[in-house]
Each structure stands twice: as C-alpha cells, then as structure tokens.
C-alpha positions in Angstrom: -71.9 104.7 261.4 -70.6 105.0 265.1 -71.1 102.2 267.5 -70.5 102.1 271.5 -70.0 98.2 272.5 -71.0 99.0 276.3 -72.5 102.3 277.4 -71.8 103.7 280.7 -71.5 107.2 282.5 -69.0 108.3 280.6 -70.2 108.0 277.2 -73.7 109.0 278.4 -72.2 111.9 279.6 -69.6 112.4 276.3 -72.9 111.7 274.1 -75.5 114.3 276.4 -72.2 117.0 275.8 -72.2 116.1 272.4 -75.8 116.7 271.5 -75.6 120.3 273.3 -78.2 119.3 276.1 -79.0 119.8 279.5 -79.1 117.1 281.6 -83.1 117.4 281.9 -83.5 117.8 277.7 -81.4 115.2 277.7 -83.5 113.1 279.6 -86.1 113.8 278.1 -85.1 112.9 275.1 -84.4 109.2 276.3 -88.1 108.9 278.0 -85.6 108.9 281.6 -85.6 110.7 284.3 -83.1 113.6 285.2 -81.9 111.4 288.2 -81.1 108.2 286.4 -78.9 110.3 283.9 -77.2 112.2 286.7 -76.5 108.5 288.4 -74.9 107.7 285.5 -72.7 110.5 284.5 -71.5 110.3 288.7 -70.6 106.8 287.9 -68.5 107.3 285.2 -67.4 104.5 283.5 -68.4 102.5 287.0 -71.8 102.5 285.8 -73.2 100.8 282.9 -77.4 101.7 281.6 -79.6 98.7 281.7 -80.2 96.6 278.5 -83.0 98.8 277.4 -81.7 101.8 278.1 -78.3 100.7 276.2 -80.7 100.7 273.4 -82.1 103.8 273.5 -78.5 105.4 273.6 -77.3 103.4 270.7 -80.7 105.0 269.1 -80.0 108.4 270.3 -76.1 108.2 268.7 -77.5 107.3 265.6 -79.6 109.4 264.9 -77.1 112.3 266.3 -76.1 115.0 263.5 -72.7 114.4 262.0 -71.5 117.0 263.9 -73.0 115.9 267.4 -71.3 112.5 266.3 -67.8 114.1 265.7 -68.0 115.9 269.0 -68.9 112.1 270.6 -65.8 110.9 269.4 -63.5 113.6 270.2 -65.1 113.5 273.5 -65.2 109.4 274.2 -61.5 109.5 273.5 -59.3 106.5 273.1 -61.8 104.4 274.5 -64.5 104.4 272.1 -64.4 101.8 269.5 -62.9 102.9 266.0 -66.2 104.2 263.9 -67.7 100.9 262.1 -68.5 101.6 258.0 -71.9 99.9 257.0 -70.9 98.0 253.3 -71.7 100.5 250.5 -75.4 100.0 249.8 -76.8 98.2 252.8 -80.1 99.1 254.8 -79.9 100.2 258.7 -83.4 98.6 259.7 -84.9 98.2 263.4 -87.1 95.4 263.0 -89.9 95.1 266.1 -92.1 92.6 266.0 -95.1 92.0 268.3 -96.9 88.6 269.6 -99.7 88.6 271.7 -101.6 85.8 273.4 -104.6 85.8 275.6 -103.4 84.4 279.6 -106.2 85.5 281.5 -106.5 88.2 284.5 -105.6 86.2 287.2 -102.4 84.7 285.2 -101.5 88.4 284.4 -102.1 89.2 287.9 -99.1 87.2 289.1 -97.1 87.7 286.7 -97.1 91.6 287.3 -95.9 90.5 290.9 -93.3 88.4 289.5 -89.7 89.9 291.5 -87.8 91.0 287.8 -91.6 92.6 286.7 -91.3 96.4 286.4 -94.2 98.9 286.3 -94.1 100.1 282.8 -95.5 104.0 282.4 -99.2 104.2 280.8 -101.1 106.8 280.5 -104.8 104.5 281.1 -103.5 101.1 282.1 -102.0 98.8 284.4 -98.8 97.3 282.9 -95.8 95.3 284.1 -92.7 94.4 282.1 -90.6 91.6 281.8 -87.4 90.9 279.8 -87.4 87.5 277.8 -84.2 85.9 276.7 -84.0 85.9 273.2 -80.8 84.5 270.9 -80.7 87.1 268.1 -82.5 89.8 269.9 -83.9 92.0 272.8 -87.2 90.6 274.3 -90.1 92.4 276.5 -93.2 91.1 277.9 -96.1 93.7 278.2 -97.9 92.3 281.2 -101.6 94.0 281.0 -103.9 93.7 284.1 -107.2 92.9 281.3 -105.1 89.6 280.9 -102.7 90.1 277.6 -99.4 89.5 277.3 -98.0 91.1 274.4 -93.8 89.9 273.4 -92.1 92.3 272.0 -88.8 91.4 270.2 -86.7 94.4 268.8 -83.9 93.3 266.0 -80.9 95.4 264.1 -81.2 94.6 260.5 -78.4 95.3 257.9 -80.0 93.9 254.6 -78.7 94.5 251.1 -81.5 94.4 249.3 -85.3 95.3 250.6 -86.5 91.5 249.3 -83.9 89.8 251.6 -85.9 91.5 254.4 -89.0 90.2 253.5 -88.3 87.0 253.0 -86.1 86.7 256.4 -89.4 87.9 257.9 -91.1 85.0 256.2 -88.6 82.6 257.8 -88.5 83.7 261.0 -92.4 83.6 261.9 -92.2 80.0 261.3 -89.8 80.0 264.1 -91.4 83.0 266.1 -94.6 81.9 267.0 -93.1 78.5 268.5 -90.3 80.3 270.4 -92.9 82.6 271.6 -95.7 79.8 273.0 -92.4 78.3 274.7 -91.5 81.7 276.6 -95.0 81.6 277.6 -95.7 78.5 278.7 -92.4 79.0 281.1 -93.6 83.1 282.1 -96.5 80.7 283.3 -95.4 77.4 284.9 -95.8 78.2 288.1 -99.2 80.1 287.8 -102.0 77.5 288.4 -104.6 79.3 287.4 -103.0 79.7 283.9 -104.8 78.8 281.0 -103.0 77.7 277.7 -101.6 80.9 275.9 -101.5 79.9 272.7 -99.8 83.3 270.2 -101.7 83.3 266.7 -100.1 85.6 264.5 -96.9 87.8 264.3 -97.4 91.7 263.9 -94.3 93.7 262.4 -93.1 97.5 262.6 -89.8 98.5 260.6 -88.1 101.6 261.4 -85.8 102.3 258.6 -82.6 104.6 259.3 -80.3 104.1 256.4 -81.2 104.1 253.1 -79.8 101.4 250.5 -81.5 103.1 247.7 -81.6 106.1 245.9 -83.4 109.2 247.8 -85.6 109.8 245.2 -86.9 106.0 245.6 -87.6 106.8 249.6 -91.6 106.7 249.5 -91.7 103.5 247.7 -88.8 101.8 250.2 -91.4 102.8 253.5 -94.4 101.5 251.6 -92.6 98.0 250.3 -91.5 97.9 254.3 -94.7 98.2 255.3 -96.2 95.2 253.0 -92.8 93.1 252.5 -94.9 90.2 251.0 -95.0 91.8 247.8 -91.4 91.2 247.5 -91.0 87.1 247.9 -92.3 84.3 245.5 -94.5 82.5 248.4 -94.9 79.4 246.8 -91.4 78.5 246.5 -90.1 75.3 248.0 -89.0 74.6 251.2 -89.5 78.6 252.1 -90.3 81.8 250.4 -87.7 83.5 248.6 -87.0 87.0 248.0 -88.2 88.3 244.2 -85.6 89.0 241.2 -83.1 92.2 242.1 -84.7 93.8 238.7 -87.9 93.1 240.2 -87.2 95.2 243.5 -85.6 98.0 241.6 -88.6 98.4 239.5 -90.6 99.0 242.3 -88.6 100.9 244.2 -88.5 103.1 241.0 -92.7 102.9 239.7 -94.0 101.8 242.9 -97.4 99.3 243.1 -100.9 100.3 243.5 -101.8 99.0 247.1 -105.0 101.0 248.2 -104.8 99.5 251.6 -101.4 101.1 252.9 -102.5 104.3 254.8 -99.6 106.8 254.7 -98.4 109.3 257.6 -95.9 111.2 258.2 -95.1 115.0 257.5 -93.3 116.3 254.5 -89.5 117.3 254.9 -90.1 115.3 258.8 -90.8 111.4 258.1 -92.4 109.2 255.7 -95.0 106.4 257.0 -97.5 103.9 255.9 -99.5 101.2 258.1 -101.0 98.2 256.4 -102.6 95.1 257.7 -99.3 92.8 257.8 -97.3 95.7 259.2 -96.5 99.8 260.0 -92.9 101.0 258.3 -91.5 104.6 259.2 -88.1 106.7 258.0 -87.4 109.9 260.3 -86.0 112.1 257.6 -85.7 115.0 260.0 -85.0 113.2 263.7 -85.2 115.9 266.2 -88.6 116.4 264.8 -89.8 113.0 264.0 -92.2 110.8 265.8 -89.6 109.0 268.5 -89.6 104.9 268.2 -90.8 104.9 271.9 -94.2 106.7 270.6 -94.7 103.9 267.5 -94.2 100.9 270.0 -96.3 102.0 272.9 -99.1 102.5 270.0 -98.5 99.5 268.5 -98.1 97.7 271.7 -101.6 98.7 273.0 -103.2 98.0 269.5 -102.1 94.7 269.7 -103.2 94.2 273.4 -106.8 95.6 272.4 -106.7 92.9 269.1 -106.3 89.9 270.9 -108.4 90.9 273.7 -111.3 91.1 271.3 -109.9 88.2 269.3 -110.2 85.9 273.0 -114.2 87.4 273.0 -114.5 86.7 269.4 -113.2 83.0 269.9 -115.5 82.3 272.7 -118.5 83.4 270.2 -118.1 81.7 267.7 -117.9 78.3 269.9 -121.0 78.6 271.1 -120.1 80.5 275.0 -120.7 83.6 276.5 -117.4 85.5 276.8 -117.1 85.3 280.4 -114.6 88.4 281.4 -113.4 90.3 284.6 -116.2 93.2 285.4 -113.5 95.9 285.3 -112.5 94.7 282.0 -115.9 94.2 280.2 -117.8 96.3 278.0 -117.3 99.6 279.4 -113.4 99.2 279.0 -114.0 98.3 275.8 -115.7 101.3 275.1 -113.5 103.3 276.7 -110.6 102.0 274.6 -112.2 102.8 271.6 -112.5 106.4 272.3 -108.9 106.8 273.2 -107.8 105.1 270.0 -110.4 106.9 267.8 -110.5 110.1 269.4 -107.8 112.6 269.2 -105.8 114.5 272.3 -106.0 118.1 273.1 -102.6 117.6 273.8 -101.3 115.3 270.6 -99.6 116.7 267.9 -100.6 116.4 264.2 -97.9 113.5 263.7 -98.8 111.1 266.4 -102.7 111.9 265.3 -101.6 110.8 261.9 -99.9 107.6 263.3 -102.3 106.5 265.4 -105.3 106.8 263.0 -102.9 104.9 260.2 -101.8 102.2 262.7 -105.6 101.6 264.5 -107.6 101.9 260.8 -105.5 99.4 259.0 -105.7 97.2 261.9 -109.3 96.7 261.7 -109.3 97.1 265.6 -112.4 99.9 265.9 -114.7 97.2 264.3 -113.4 94.6 266.9 -114.0 96.6 269.3 -117.5 97.6 268.2 -118.0 93.7 268.4 -116.7 92.7 271.5 -118.5 95.3 273.3 -122.2 94.2 272.0 -120.9 90.2 272.9 -119.7 91.2 276.5 -122.9 93.6 276.9 -125.6 90.9 275.6 -123.5 88.3 278.1 -124.1 90.3 280.8 -127.7 91.3 280.3 -128.2 87.5 280.0 -126.2 86.7 282.8 -128.7 89.2 285.0 -131.6 87.7 283.4 -130.7 84.4 284.4 -129.6 85.4 288.1 -133.1 87.2 288.7 
C-alpha cells in the first residue's frame, strides 16, 4: 500500500494525472471546486491542502487501481516515500464514530459564529463545522442550527482479526463519551445560554478497504463489522475480550443468523450491512461504489435527528411539555421524515438502498413520528393557554 506523509500541490497533480482525470473531474471526485484544485497545483510543493482534504486524497490514492498507483509513484518521483506494505492478513478499516448531543438552538447559533467555524454544504439544513483535536484520529464537530452537535471521529485501523476491532470498539467507547463531553464543554464554555450537553451513545460505521480474510468470506466479514458484538466476550473482566480465533474463522466461513441486519449494495459493486449498532461497507468496485462522503453525510444527518428526537422524548418522559424553536417544531420534523424516507428523482439506486437500510435500522422513522406528535400537542396546549 502506497502512502503519502504530507500532500502538497505537487503530489496532488501527480495523482490527478495518474488517474487520467481533468481538473474538473478530479475536483468532483474529491468533492471540491475546480478553483481549489488549480490553486493546489499552481502552488506545487509550497501548498498543502487542509487536513480534511489530506484525508480525502489518502482515500483517493487508496482506491486507485494498481496501474494508477504505479503511474503516481513514477510521476511523484524521489520525493515520495517508499511504499509501505501491510502485514500479510491484516485488514485495512476506516472507523467512523458519530457522537451527538443536544446543546440548544441558541448555543448552536453562537458556535456557528466562531471564527474557526466553516459553513458546511447541505441540501436542506444550515450546518457549520469546527475541527476538534483528538490524540488518535481526526474529529469534526458538525453544528446544526436546530441545536444538535454531532462529533464525527475518523480513525484508521489495521487489525489482524475482526475480533480485535470489536474488542477495541468496546474499550474505546468507555473513553469516547467522557472525551466527547469534555470537548463539548470546552466548545460551550463561552456560551452563556448553553445547557449541559451530555452525549449518550456512540454510533459506528466501518469502511472496509483491504481484506484480511478469504474473498469468499467477504459478505460475512462485512456483516460481522456491522454487528461486532458477536465477536467479543462482553462478560470478561476488566474489559470485553475478543473471541478465540477459531470462533471467528467459523463465523466468517459459515455466517450467523441475524435478521436485524439490513443488506444494501449492488453485486459486483459493493457489499453493505446496516444494523442498530452500526453500518459497514466495502466498495468492490470503488469507481462505481458509494463514496465515503455519501455514507458519512447520511449518518451525520440520521444521528442529528435521533438526538433531537431523544431530547423531545426525554422532556415527555419527565412530565414536561417539549419546547423547541418554532422553525424547528413539528413541521421541521415532518419535512425531515419525508426527506429521509422518500426517494429522490436524482437519487441513485445504491444511495436509495443505503438510505433505507440506515434509516430503518436506526429506528428513526418511529421516533420522528412520536416527536412530531409531542410537539404538535405541546403547541396546541400552548395555544389554548394563550387563548
């Protein structure tokens, strides 16, 4: 596997040429403007793309064909570090964790006005993004105007066994929630109207790039990634332990019964599974498969709405009428429900299948309906009192 320690305009241009792409096609491939690509290439070695684009360029190189990688290495010349070979049998997995918390619309508005906050393109919501430091990965806080912040933590993993990843997931979750709470407290420390933001859960997504098992075991490997609890002994102390190697081999070869797993993907193009704990995806044909950005964008929206509905549900369970800003009331949730559950004319079959699987297994449609009803009732009661 070829790696680049730090991307500059020089390596970016070499990659574009290796992929046989025009500046316009390369810009669309990365999800940036043509002007951005031109600026990188004009600056050559003196220009370094932003951290999130460094990651996007890593992904583009990793997904390139072997012929394109050979052309890239030849074009990059002696300044490119020597290729780094993965250990035989290792998986290459990109872990994405989504940690949402409700902070309130007023606090979200103030956070979006921070100098470091950047407006994030979104089809139907006002969203800003702020980079959050993390010792072992890259994290971005997505700030939604409705009052929810979703921390998106991305980490690169190379486990020898999937059970190792599963055990790491359990162990890291014990640290993720306190860490997320500290980061939210830091972001909100200067916000006088902010409320206590307590993240309650971590949702995972795993993108499998390189197999550490037999090709014929691919489907079961992706299914196991979507439900990693199958691969750990959760009763072990002091922390969950991976199952023995022979158990994992049996699960990979024979599979396991899990009716709650929703499959998506297209034969020959991709394999994907969605469950309540998370989503897993492997692009068999990267040039035709869903991009990481498409998968991440949907999950961020789903987790935002889940946390928003959870905030409303908590008020109801505590015997209070949920009070939300009018523009983010039941009509806002009705629109969100329609957007997440109704196919779009321009939507590809792959994206439609992925959206349906992710939304269905999250339980979000039911929560949206319940939250709408609670807000409508609270609005009606408020009108009666006012009258």
